[in-house]
Residue, then its C-alpha position, 0 to 999 in steps of 0.5 A: x500500499x506504501x509504495x501504490x501512495x508512492x508512486x502516485x505521489x510521485x505521479x501526481x508530482x510529475x504530473x503537476x510540474x511539467x509545464x503546459x503549452x499550447x502547441x502539441x507535442x507532436x507539432x514541435x520539428x524532431x530533433x534533425x529538422x529542429x536542426x536544420x531550421x535552426x542552422x538555416x535560421x542562424x546564418x539568415x540571421x548573420x547575413x542581415x548583421x553582415x550588411x547591416x539590414x537591420x530590418x532583416x535582423x529584426x524579423x528574426x528577434x522576439x519582441x520579448x526578446x532579452x540581450x545579455x552581451x558581456x561588455x555592454x549589459x543587458x538589454x531588453x525588449x526588441x523595442x530596446x534593441x532594434x534602435x540600438x542596433x541602429x545606432x550603435x552597430x550600423x551606425x557608422x557609414x565609415x565601418x560596420x562589423x563582419x561576423x564569422x563563426x569559428x569553424x567547428x564550435x557551433x552546436x544546436x541542441x533542443x529544448x525540450x516543447x520551447x526551441x533550441x540552444x545554439x552555441x559555439x564561438x565567433x570572430x568580427x572584423x572591422x570592416x572599414x569603408x574603402x579599405x581592407x578588413x581587418x580581425x578585431x576580436x573573439x566571443x562565444x555566443x549562446x542563443x535560445x531559439x523559441x518556437x510558437x504556432x511554427x514561428x522561430x526567434x530568438x528570444x535570449x541571446x547571450x554574447x560573453x567572453x570577449x577577446x583579443x584575438x590571438x595572434x596566430x588565429x586561423x578560422x579553419 
């Protein structure tokens, strides 16, 4: 009797501790599909970033985004982040940044019934207008992509461990 009571108690606690979601598990992409989708969307976001296409970047960002940057701090909401991209990252007509992932570092992890996590390392090049670009920094990133009603958006963005790149860095 005690064992049955323990099993029922455990089952009840387990069932009430599980979050509920509007979408059913059947509509959530399988791991292989999700990985392909996230890698594709991630690449599209960075194409927009590298060309300072702020509206192109914005379409991937969740309204309630939280962007954590080890140097700049925290920016909350898309409404605050997008103007910051326009003024900061893309605010200088004489130069912009180009981001490139460090080969072999990017990984995608499922986040059960929520979305996915993508993480890795990336380098940044300064691209001065009319001059040759140069390697400026290296950092790590972690993004939480949320899947709601068939749409992926970046809900949490972490950019950290910014440093000067090693003198002998080659992205091979």
